[in-house]
BALO-277423 format. One line per 8 residues: their letters; for each residue x negated, y, z of N, C-alpha, C, O. Coordinates in nm, 3 decimals. Each point is the difference from the previous one (the first is absolute). Layout:
% BALO-277423
a = X,Y,Z,X,Y,Z,X,Y,Z,X,Y,Z ~ ...
//
This chain:
% BALO-277423
midwyqif = -1.906,-7.446,2.107,0.074,-0.107,0.082,0.119,0.074,0.060,-0.014,0.113,0.047 ~ 0.133,-0.176,-0.049,0.124,0.055,0.054,0.004,-0.016,0.151,-0.016,-0.110,0.052 ~ 0.039,0.224,0.021,0.025,0.002,0.143,0.140,-0.016,0.037,0.069,0.100,0.018 ~ -0.020,-0.225,-0.003,0.138,-0.024,0.026,0.047,0.059,0.126,0.116,0.041,0.007 ~ -0.198,-0.032,0.094,0.047,0.060,0.124,0.027,0.141,-0.023,0.101,0.051,0.050 ~ -0.186,0.021,-0.127,0.025,0.136,-0.030,0.128,0.029,-0.083,0.070,0.100,0.021 ~ -0.044,-0.190,-0.114,0.120,0.013,-0.080,0.119,-0.017,0.091,0.092,0.082,0.001 ~ -0.096,-0.198,0.080,0.114,-0.032,0.090,0.024,0.125,0.094,0.115,0.039,0.025
yliivmvm = -0.222,0.019,0.022,0.017,0.126,0.092,0.065,0.110,-0.067,0.089,0.066,0.055 ~ -0.135,-0.044,-0.186,0.058,0.105,-0.079,0.155,-0.022,-0.028,0.081,0.092,0.010 ~ -0.048,-0.215,-0.042,0.142,-0.036,-0.015,0.081,0.030,0.122,0.112,0.049,-0.007 ~ -0.171,-0.080,0.119,0.077,0.021,0.130,0.022,0.155,0.022,0.109,0.045,0.035 ~ -0.219,0.032,-0.058,0.011,0.142,0.005,0.095,0.067,-0.093,0.071,0.094,0.035 ~ -0.070,-0.143,-0.153,0.094,0.052,-0.104,0.148,-0.042,0.034,0.093,0.080,-0.009 ~ -0.076,-0.200,0.046,0.146,-0.038,0.048,0.046,0.076,0.106,0.117,0.039,-0.003 ~ -0.196,-0.008,0.108,0.033,0.081,0.116,0.030,0.143,-0.051,0.102,0.057,0.039
aasvagfa = -0.188,0.002,-0.125,0.022,0.137,-0.042,0.131,0.012,-0.088,0.076,0.096,0.012 ~ -0.057,-0.199,-0.099,0.120,0.001,-0.082,0.129,-0.008,0.084,0.100,0.064,-0.030 ~ -0.110,-0.148,0.137,0.122,-0.028,0.084,0.024,0.143,0.065,0.113,0.049,0.001 ~ -0.212,0.010,0.048,0.030,0.129,0.073,0.048,0.105,-0.106,0.094,0.073,0.029 ~ -0.154,-0.065,-0.147,0.048,0.090,-0.098,0.136,-0.026,-0.047,0.074,0.096,-0.021 ~ -0.032,-0.218,0.003,0.138,-0.037,-0.037,0.102,0.037,0.117,0.110,0.048,-0.024 ~ -0.153,-0.073,0.142,0.085,0.038,0.117,0.017,0.152,0.007,0.109,0.053,0.023 ~ -0.215,0.011,-0.044,-0.005,0.151,0.014,0.097,0.058,-0.118,0.078,0.093,0.022
agllgvgg = -0.089,-0.152,-0.143,0.086,0.042,-0.113,0.150,-0.009,0.027,0.077,0.091,-0.032 ~ -0.037,-0.205,0.094,0.136,-0.013,0.038,0.050,0.079,0.116,0.112,0.050,-0.004 ~ -0.192,-0.036,0.112,0.039,0.064,0.120,-0.022,0.159,-0.014,0.086,0.075,0.046 ~ -0.195,-0.028,-0.106,-0.027,0.140,-0.006,0.008,0.065,-0.127,-0.018,0.121,-0.006 ~ 0.045,-0.195,-0.102,0.012,0.071,-0.132,-0.130,0.038,-0.059,-0.003,0.089,-0.085 ~ -0.101,-0.148,0.122,-0.131,0.023,-0.055,-0.044,-0.113,-0.073,0.048,-0.110,0.028 ~ -0.142,0.122,-0.130,-0.035,-0.096,-0.085,-0.101,-0.095,0.060,-0.019,-0.110,-0.053 ~ -0.048,0.148,0.161,-0.094,-0.084,0.066,-0.140,0.029,-0.042,-0.089,-0.078,0.033
glvmvpal = 0.062,0.187,-0.106,-0.132,0.040,-0.045,-0.094,0.030,0.108,-0.121,-0.021,-0.014 ~ 0.173,0.072,0.123,-0.093,0.040,0.108,-0.056,-0.122,0.066,-0.100,0.008,0.071 ~ 0.163,-0.123,-0.093,-0.048,-0.130,0.051,-0.087,-0.070,-0.105,-0.109,-0.052,0.027 ~ 0.166,0.055,-0.153,-0.055,-0.082,-0.109,-0.132,0.059,-0.050,-0.090,-0.077,-0.034 ~ 0.072,0.210,0.028,-0.119,0.060,-0.055,-0.122,-0.050,0.083,-0.093,-0.056,-0.059 ~ 0.091,0.072,0.193,-0.114,-0.041,0.082,-0.028,-0.153,-0.016,-0.115,-0.044,-0.009 ~ 0.225,-0.030,0.006,-0.012,-0.145,-0.011,-0.072,-0.043,-0.128,-0.093,-0.081,0.000 ~ 0.143,0.142,-0.113,-0.056,-0.025,-0.124,-0.140,0.048,-0.023,-0.082,-0.066,-0.066
yyaftvld = 0.055,0.187,0.123,-0.136,0.049,-0.005,-0.098,-0.089,0.073,-0.111,-0.023,-0.048 ~ 0.154,-0.029,0.167,-0.081,-0.098,0.075,-0.024,-0.129,-0.090,-0.112,-0.047,-0.019 ~ 0.227,-0.005,-0.034,-0.013,-0.123,-0.081,-0.094,0.021,-0.113,-0.078,-0.091,-0.029 ~ 0.079,0.206,-0.042,-0.078,0.017,-0.111,-0.150,0.028,0.043,-0.094,-0.025,-0.077 ~ 0.077,0.075,0.198,-0.129,0.015,0.054,-0.071,-0.140,0.029,-0.114,-0.027,-0.037 ~ 0.195,-0.057,0.108,-0.050,-0.135,0.026,-0.031,-0.076,-0.126,-0.095,-0.078,-0.004 ~ 0.176,0.100,-0.098,-0.015,-0.070,-0.129,-0.119,0.056,-0.085,-0.041,-0.057,-0.102 ~ -0.011,0.170,0.149,-0.116,0.060,-0.055,0.035,0.071,-0.148,-0.073,-0.007,-0.098
fematkmh = 0.181,0.065,0.104,0.045,0.083,-0.122,-0.094,0.128,0.010,-0.057,0.041,0.101 ~ 0.055,0.012,-0.227,-0.093,0.123,-0.011,0.053,0.113,0.073,0.121,0.024,0.002 ~ -0.213,0.051,0.064,0.039,0.104,0.092,0.079,0.125,-0.082,0.078,0.078,0.054 ~ -0.110,-0.077,-0.178,0.048,0.119,-0.080,0.150,-0.026,-0.031,0.075,0.093,-0.031 ~ -0.031,-0.228,0.041,0.136,-0.025,-0.048,0.096,-0.064,0.110,0.122,-0.006,-0.015 ~ -0.184,-0.040,0.122,0.090,-0.075,0.092,0.098,0.085,0.068,0.103,-0.058,0.033 ~ -0.114,0.184,-0.005,0.117,0.080,0.058,0.102,0.032,-0.105,0.119,0.012,0.031 ~ -0.160,0.000,-0.154,0.102,0.018,-0.113,0.076,-0.124,-0.020,0.119,0.003,-0.032
lalgtsla = -0.184,-0.112,0.049,0.074,-0.136,-0.016,0.105,-0.014,0.125,0.113,-0.044,-0.014 ~ -0.165,0.086,0.133,0.088,-0.014,0.116,0.120,0.091,-0.019,0.110,-0.040,0.038 ~ -0.125,0.156,-0.093,0.119,0.091,-0.015,0.087,-0.048,-0.104,0.121,0.004,0.020 ~ -0.170,-0.053,-0.136,0.084,-0.040,-0.101,0.074,-0.127,0.033,0.117,-0.017,-0.035 ~ -0.186,-0.073,0.104,0.063,-0.133,0.037,0.106,0.033,0.100,0.108,-0.059,-0.004 ~ -0.135,0.157,0.101,0.102,0.031,0.098,0.125,0.056,-0.060,0.111,-0.030,0.044 ~ -0.132,0.116,-0.149,0.118,0.068,-0.071,0.080,-0.120,-0.074,0.123,-0.001,-0.002 ~ -0.196,-0.095,-0.055,0.071,-0.112,-0.071,0.081,-0.076,0.106,0.115,-0.036,-0.026
iiiptsim = -0.171,0.009,0.145,0.072,-0.070,0.099,0.117,0.079,0.053,0.099,-0.061,0.040 ~ -0.104,0.196,-0.037,0.116,0.077,0.043,0.118,-0.003,-0.094,0.110,0.033,0.042 ~ -0.125,-0.069,-0.162,0.115,-0.018,-0.093,0.102,-0.106,0.047,0.118,0.031,0.014 ~ -0.161,-0.151,0.010,0.100,-0.094,0.049,0.050,0.032,0.142,0.119,-0.011,0.029 ~ -0.208,0.050,0.055,0.047,0.027,0.139,0.097,0.116,0.008,0.095,-0.003,0.078 ~ -0.118,0.101,-0.155,0.102,0.117,-0.016,0.121,-0.033,-0.065,0.103,0.057,0.037 ~ -0.099,-0.143,-0.132,0.122,-0.047,-0.071,0.084,-0.077,0.103,0.117,0.031,0.020 ~ -0.180,-0.134,0.049,0.078,-0.073,0.098,0.054,0.079,0.113,0.114,-0.017,0.042
stkthmkf = -0.205,0.111,0.012,0.046,0.081,0.101,0.120,0.093,-0.047,0.096,0.018,0.075 ~ -0.105,0.034,-0.185,0.110,0.089,-0.061,0.128,-0.079,-0.007,0.104,0.044,0.048 ~ -0.110,-0.159,-0.105,0.114,-0.084,-0.027,0.069,-0.042,0.141,0.122,-0.004,0.011 ~ -0.200,-0.024,0.085,0.058,-0.021,0.132,0.065,0.120,0.067,0.103,-0.011,0.066 ~ -0.170,0.129,-0.086,0.063,0.122,0.057,0.118,0.040,-0.079,0.087,0.068,0.054 ~ -0.077,-0.104,-0.176,0.128,0.046,-0.083,0.109,-0.077,0.050,0.112,0.050,-0.014 ~ -0.122,-0.170,0.075,0.101,-0.074,0.056,0.075,0.078,0.109,0.123,-0.006,0.011 ~ -0.196,0.074,0.061,0.045,0.091,0.119,0.023,0.144,-0.044,0.013,0.088,0.085
navdfgli = -0.007,-0.060,-0.219,0.025,0.136,-0.046,-0.096,0.099,0.052,0.038,0.113,0.030 ~ -0.168,-0.153,-0.016,-0.112,0.077,0.068,-0.101,0.051,-0.095,-0.117,0.017,0.033 ~ 0.166,0.008,-0.159,-0.091,0.053,-0.115,0.064,0.117,-0.058,0.109,-0.014,-0.057 ~ -0.167,0.131,0.065,0.057,0.128,-0.059,-0.052,0.011,-0.140,-0.109,0.054,-0.021 ~ 0.183,-0.102,-0.077,-0.042,0.008,-0.135,0.011,0.144,-0.056,-0.069,0.037,-0.095 ~ 0.156,0.040,0.157,0.005,0.145,-0.041,-0.132,0.066,0.035,-0.051,0.076,-0.082 ~ -0.003,-0.098,0.192,-0.130,0.056,0.033,-0.108,-0.048,-0.095,-0.084,0.076,-0.048 ~ 0.090,-0.206,0.024,-0.101,-0.054,-0.082,0.001,0.066,-0.140,-0.105,0.028,-0.058
ksfgiyiv = 0.232,-0.004,0.004,0.011,0.057,-0.134,-0.058,0.142,-0.011,-0.060,0.041,-0.100 ~ 0.084,0.035,0.219,-0.039,0.130,0.000,-0.142,0.027,0.042,-0.052,0.110,-0.015 ~ -0.009,-0.213,0.068,-0.132,0.009,0.066,-0.108,-0.084,-0.072,-0.121,0.026,0.001 ~ 0.182,-0.131,-0.064,-0.099,-0.099,-0.064,-0.080,0.054,-0.120,-0.110,-0.051,-0.024 ~ 0.155,0.146,-0.051,-0.081,0.053,-0.102,-0.123,0.075,0.044,-0.102,0.000,-0.069 ~ 0.111,0.068,0.188,-0.113,0.069,0.056,-0.101,-0.102,0.058,-0.121,0.022,-0.004 ~ 0.170,-0.130,0.057,-0.084,-0.097,0.051,-0.085,-0.061,-0.115,-0.122,-0.011,0.006 ~ 0.199,-0.028,-0.109,-0.072,-0.059,-0.119,-0.102,0.096,-0.067,-0.104,-0.043,-0.052
lgviigtf = 0.137,0.176,0.057,-0.106,0.106,-0.052,-0.126,-0.011,0.091,-0.114,0.000,-0.046 ~ 0.142,-0.008,0.177,-0.117,-0.004,0.093,-0.075,-0.125,-0.013,-0.122,-0.001,0.015 ~ 0.196,-0.120,-0.047,-0.079,-0.124,-0.022,-0.090,0.012,-0.119,-0.113,-0.046,0.009 ~ 0.156,0.108,-0.126,-0.086,0.014,-0.117,-0.125,0.077,0.036,-0.110,-0.039,-0.040 ~ 0.124,0.156,0.117,-0.112,0.074,0.045,-0.101,-0.083,0.092,-0.122,-0.002,-0.011 ~ 0.195,-0.061,0.097,-0.078,-0.093,0.095,-0.072,-0.103,-0.049,-0.109,-0.031,0.048 ~ 0.168,-0.036,-0.153,-0.072,-0.103,-0.078,-0.129,0.056,-0.059,-0.106,-0.063,0.006 ~ 0.118,0.182,-0.063,-0.123,0.061,-0.059,-0.107,0.020,0.102,-0.117,-0.029,-0.025
lasnlkta = 0.157,0.079,0.144,-0.094,0.021,0.107,-0.064,-0.130,0.050,-0.122,-0.005,0.016 ~ 0.208,-0.110,0.009,-0.049,-0.116,0.053,-0.102,-0.060,-0.095,-0.103,-0.051,0.043 ~ 0.134,0.059,-0.178,-0.089,-0.071,-0.093,-0.136,0.080,-0.012,-0.098,-0.057,-0.049 ~ 0.091,0.183,0.090,-0.123,0.072,-0.002,-0.075,0.014,0.127,-0.112,0.051,0.001 ~ 0.174,-0.098,0.111,-0.076,-0.003,0.128,-0.078,-0.110,0.016,0.036,-0.108,-0.046 ~ -0.154,0.124,0.115,-0.094,-0.115,0.027,0.067,-0.065,0.124,0.084,0.058,0.068 ~ -0.133,-0.194,-0.044,0.041,-0.087,0.102,-0.012,0.079,0.133,0.102,0.012,0.068 ~ -0.212,0.041,-0.027,-0.025,0.066,0.130,0.102,0.112,0.024,0.045,0.018,0.113
nlvfffsl = -0.006,0.060,-0.220,0.091,0.100,0.020,0.140,-0.050,0.015,0.080,0.064,0.067 ~ -0.046,-0.177,-0.128,0.138,-0.067,0.013,0.015,-0.058,0.133,0.110,0.002,0.055 ~ -0.225,-0.060,0.007,0.005,-0.058,0.124,0.018,0.115,0.108,0.073,-0.016,0.098 ~ -0.142,0.130,-0.119,0.013,0.117,0.090,0.151,0.052,-0.006,0.063,0.023,0.103 ~ -0.013,-0.007,-0.221,0.133,0.052,-0.019,0.108,-0.092,0.060,0.095,0.048,0.061 ~ -0.109,-0.169,-0.076,0.091,-0.110,0.064,-0.018,0.016,0.150,0.102,0.019,0.066 ~ -0.218,-0.023,-0.007,-0.021,0.008,0.149,0.068,0.130,0.059,0.074,-0.001,0.098 ~ -0.107,0.106,-0.167,0.063,0.136,0.053,0.148,-0.007,-0.001,0.067,0.034,0.098
faflvglf = -0.012,-0.081,-0.216,0.153,-0.012,0.000,0.055,-0.083,0.107,0.101,0.036,0.060 ~ -0.170,-0.159,-0.030,0.058,-0.086,0.103,-0.012,0.056,0.134,0.084,-0.025,0.087 ~ -0.190,0.105,-0.066,-0.008,0.072,0.128,0.104,0.109,0.021,0.053,0.019,0.109 ~ -0.025,0.053,-0.219,0.105,0.102,0.009,0.142,-0.050,0.020,0.081,0.062,0.069 ~ -0.055,-0.179,-0.134,0.131,-0.061,0.015,0.005,-0.042,0.154,0.103,0.020,0.065 ~ -0.202,-0.074,-0.014,0.000,-0.040,0.143,0.031,0.120,0.086,0.086,-0.009,0.088 ~ -0.158,0.131,-0.111,0.029,0.107,0.076,0.146,0.047,-0.005,0.061,0.035,0.101 ~ -0.011,-0.038,-0.223,0.153,0.042,-0.014,0.084,-0.087,0.080,0.091,0.050,0.066
flflkskl = -0.112,-0.178,-0.066,0.095,-0.082,0.079,-0.022,0.003,0.146,0.087,-0.037,0.078 ~ -0.210,0.085,-0.037,-0.026,0.022,0.143,0.050,0.137,0.044,0.047,0.005,0.114 ~ -0.048,0.099,-0.182,0.033,0.133,0.057,0.129,0.061,-0.063,0.073,0.070,0.071 ~ -0.045,-0.093,-0.199,0.116,0.075,-0.054,0.117,-0.074,-0.030,0.097,0.057,-0.049 ~ -0.096,-0.188,0.073,0.120,-0.078,-0.031,0.125,0.049,0.081,0.111,-0.004,-0.054 ~ -0.125,0.051,0.182,0.105,0.047,0.076,0.060,0.135,-0.043,0.102,0.043,0.054 ~ -0.169,0.023,-0.156,0.051,0.131,-0.038,0.089,-0.010,-0.131,0.039,0.099,-0.063 ~ -0.012,-0.224,0.031,0.088,-0.028,-0.121,0.145,0.038,0.024,0.049,-0.016,0.111
eeternip = 0.022,0.067,-0.214,0.144,0.044,0.004,0.084,-0.123,0.009,-0.039,-0.106,-0.048 ~ 0.153,0.117,0.108,0.101,-0.106,0.017,0.127,0.030,-0.083,0.087,-0.086,-0.015 ~ -0.076,0.209,-0.040,0.110,0.019,-0.092,-0.037,0.023,-0.143,-0.073,0.092,-0.038 ~ 0.130,-0.185,-0.041,-0.046,0.008,-0.153,0.034,0.127,-0.061,0.113,0.047,0.017 ~ -0.202,0.014,-0.087,0.025,0.115,-0.084,-0.059,-0.009,-0.135,-0.087,-0.083,-0.027 ~ 0.138,0.173,-0.063,-0.061,-0.014,-0.138,-0.142,0.049,-0.002,-0.045,0.091,0.069 ~ -0.023,-0.165,-0.160,-0.149,0.036,-0.017,-0.014,0.094,-0.113,0.037,-0.033,-0.113 ~ -0.091,0.154,0.140,-0.007,0.105,-0.111,-0.084,-0.057,-0.112,-0.093,-0.077,0.021
kiykiiig = 0.131,0.122,-0.147,-0.081,-0.048,-0.117,-0.144,0.026,0.009,-0.078,-0.086,-0.041 ~ 0.033,0.198,0.091,-0.148,0.039,0.007,-0.065,-0.102,0.083,-0.114,-0.036,-0.030 ~ 0.179,-0.018,0.136,-0.069,-0.096,0.082,-0.015,-0.133,-0.062,-0.095,-0.075,0.021 ~ 0.195,0.050,-0.100,0.008,-0.136,-0.084,-0.125,0.006,-0.099,-0.075,-0.097,-0.013 ~ 0.057,0.212,-0.054,-0.103,0.022,-0.095,-0.139,-0.021,0.066,-0.087,-0.079,-0.037 ~ 0.082,0.166,0.144,-0.138,0.000,0.060,-0.033,-0.140,0.071,-0.105,-0.061,-0.021 ~ 0.196,0.021,0.100,-0.029,-0.132,0.077,-0.001,-0.114,-0.091,-0.082,-0.090,0.018 ~ 0.173,0.085,-0.120,0.003,-0.111,-0.095,-0.129,-0.012,-0.074,-0.051,-0.110,-0.016
nfigfvsv = -0.005,0.223,-0.032,-0.126,-0.007,-0.068,-0.108,-0.038,0.100,-0.090,-0.074,-0.039 ~ 0.090,0.116,0.157,-0.094,-0.034,0.096,-0.003,-0.157,0.030,-0.102,-0.069,-0.005 ~ 0.226,0.026,0.037,0.006,-0.141,0.026,-0.049,-0.090,-0.117,-0.073,-0.096,0.023 ~ 0.113,0.128,-0.147,-0.049,-0.080,-0.106,-0.154,0.021,-0.022,-0.075,-0.093,-0.031 ~ 0.033,0.225,0.051,-0.152,0.021,-0.029,-0.086,-0.084,0.101,-0.096,-0.065,-0.042 ~ 0.131,0.066,0.175,-0.091,-0.068,0.098,0.025,-0.150,0.010,-0.085,-0.073,0.051 ~ 0.200,0.023,-0.098,0.027,-0.138,0.012,-0.088,-0.087,-0.089,-0.038,-0.110,0.042 ~ 0.004,0.153,-0.158,-0.082,-0.076,-0.095,-0.142,-0.016,0.051,-0.050,-0.113,0.004
plgigggs = -0.015,0.214,0.032,-0.143,-0.009,0.056,-0.005,-0.077,0.132,-0.106,-0.045,0.043 ~ 0.229,0.031,0.022,0.003,-0.078,0.131,0.053,-0.145,-0.025,-0.011,-0.085,0.089 ~ 0.066,0.058,-0.205,0.054,-0.134,-0.021,0.131,-0.029,0.079,0.030,-0.116,0.028 ~ 0.042,0.213,0.004,0.124,-0.018,0.088,0.123,0.036,-0.083,-0.009,0.067,-0.102 ~ 0.124,-0.114,0.150,0.126,0.028,-0.058,0.061,0.135,0.038,0.107,0.036,-0.050 ~ -0.170,0.036,0.135,0.055,0.135,0.046,0.083,-0.004,0.112,0.041,0.108,0.044 ~ -0.006,-0.216,0.013,0.097,-0.003,0.117,-0.044,0.065,0.122,0.081,0.052,0.076 ~ -0.215,-0.053,-0.054,-0.055,0.068,0.117,0.015,0.158,-0.007,-0.019,0.072,0.098
lsvpfmrl = 0.056,-0.026,-0.222,0.014,0.138,-0.028,0.151,0.035,-0.020,0.054,0.097,0.054 ~ 0.011,-0.185,-0.139,0.142,0.034,-0.032,0.099,-0.030,0.115,0.104,0.066,0.008 ~ -0.133,-0.158,0.079,0.085,-0.020,0.112,-0.002,0.111,0.103,0.106,0.042,0.045 ~ -0.223,0.007,-0.007,0.001,0.118,0.086,0.056,0.129,-0.070,0.062,0.081,0.069 ~ -0.083,-0.060,-0.204,0.055,0.105,-0.069,0.151,0.005,0.005,0.061,0.103,0.029 ~ 0.002,-0.226,-0.059,0.146,0.007,0.011,0.049,0.006,0.136,0.109,0.053,0.020 ~ -0.182,-0.104,0.085,0.044,0.019,0.135,-0.014,0.142,0.047,0.073,0.040,0.091 ~ -0.163,0.042,-0.149,-0.001,0.137,0.030,0.124,0.080,-0.034,0.032,0.103,0.058
fgydmrka = 0.041,-0.163,-0.165,0.125,0.061,-0.038,0.116,-0.076,0.056,0.111,0.016,-0.053 ~ -0.126,-0.100,0.158,0.108,-0.047,0.078,0.054,-0.131,-0.057,0.104,-0.047,0.045 ~ -0.178,-0.018,-0.151,0.050,-0.123,-0.046,0.005,-0.113,0.096,-0.096,-0.016,0.076 ~ 0.196,-0.063,-0.071,0.011,-0.112,0.077,-0.123,-0.097,-0.024,-0.038,-0.025,-0.114 ~ -0.021,-0.027,0.221,-0.117,-0.084,-0.012,0.015,-0.107,-0.102,-0.089,-0.021,-0.082 ~ 0.206,-0.050,0.084,0.022,-0.107,-0.088,0.007,0.048,-0.144,-0.054,-0.066,-0.089 ~ 0.121,0.185,0.062,0.011,0.048,-0.135,-0.138,0.043,-0.040,-0.035,-0.023,-0.116 ~ -0.051,0.086,0.200,-0.130,0.052,-0.044,-0.087,-0.118,-0.027,-0.084,0.011,-0.090
igtsaaig = 0.095,-0.133,0.165,-0.078,-0.119,-0.032,0.038,-0.060,-0.135,-0.084,-0.039,-0.081 ~ 0.212,0.034,0.060,0.047,-0.068,-0.115,-0.029,0.081,-0.127,-0.029,-0.057,-0.105 ~ 0.039,0.195,0.115,-0.021,0.087,-0.106,-0.155,-0.010,-0.034,-0.040,-0.004,-0.116 ~ -0.046,0.002,0.230,-0.136,0.000,-0.017,-0.043,-0.126,-0.071,-0.095,0.005,-0.079 ~ 0.161,-0.120,0.104,-0.037,-0.125,-0.070,0.022,0.018,-0.148,-0.083,-0.042,-0.080 ~ 0.195,0.104,0.039,0.023,0.020,-0.148,-0.099,0.095,-0.058,-0.032,-0.011,-0.118 ~ -0.022,0.110,0.198,-0.102,0.096,-0.054,-0.130,-0.077,-0.019,-0.079,0.032,-0.089 ~ 0.056,-0.131,0.171,-0.120,-0.075,-0.017,-0.004,-0.077,-0.130,-0.108,-0.028,-0.053
ilia = 0.223,-0.008,-0.001,0.004,-0.064,-0.133,-0.054,0.102,-0.109,-0.080,-0.034,-0.088 ~ 0.131,0.161,0.103,-0.047,0.100,-0.098,-0.147,0.019,0.003,-0.068,0.009,-0.102 ~ 0.020,-0.003,0.226,-0.150,0.029,0.009,-0.076,-0.121,-0.043,-0.097,0.019,-0.074 ~ 0.127,-0.138,0.110,-0.081,-0.118,-0.035,0.015,-0.021,-0.150,-0.058,-0.094,-0.055
//
């Protein structure tokens, strides 16, 4: 028997999560995965999906949602000349390499490990914004190639098992090198397209 109350409640939860994710994509240059993954996991739990696959489905669905949100966010930021395509060209290949490795990791991790990995990452992002945000540079400087290789691979690698567009990593990374916040957000939105 269909529980219409439960379905209506799930629709409300998903609409709220999607609205927050879309708002975050435009304002902060993130794909919204930190919001969508828990919401999707919750929805799949309520709908009684198999334990072995529901976190993988939440991650994959989140990445699929990030594609349109990142495209729309990037197009908007391009109007204000706030996307550094030069950085994306020199940085994107390393992100894509990390994504390939991260995809292999995500497909081989069990749901409990993915949930732990996601929770730990969300906690660390929270700590960063609480304690290290004030230490960011204000003058833009060139990012050395070795940092692009290491951080690009890292961002791509962890984004897939987390179901995120990488904005919570790439925005602080660019800010560490003095990128203007608007340019960091716009560029991060474009990076999210590569990852998703």
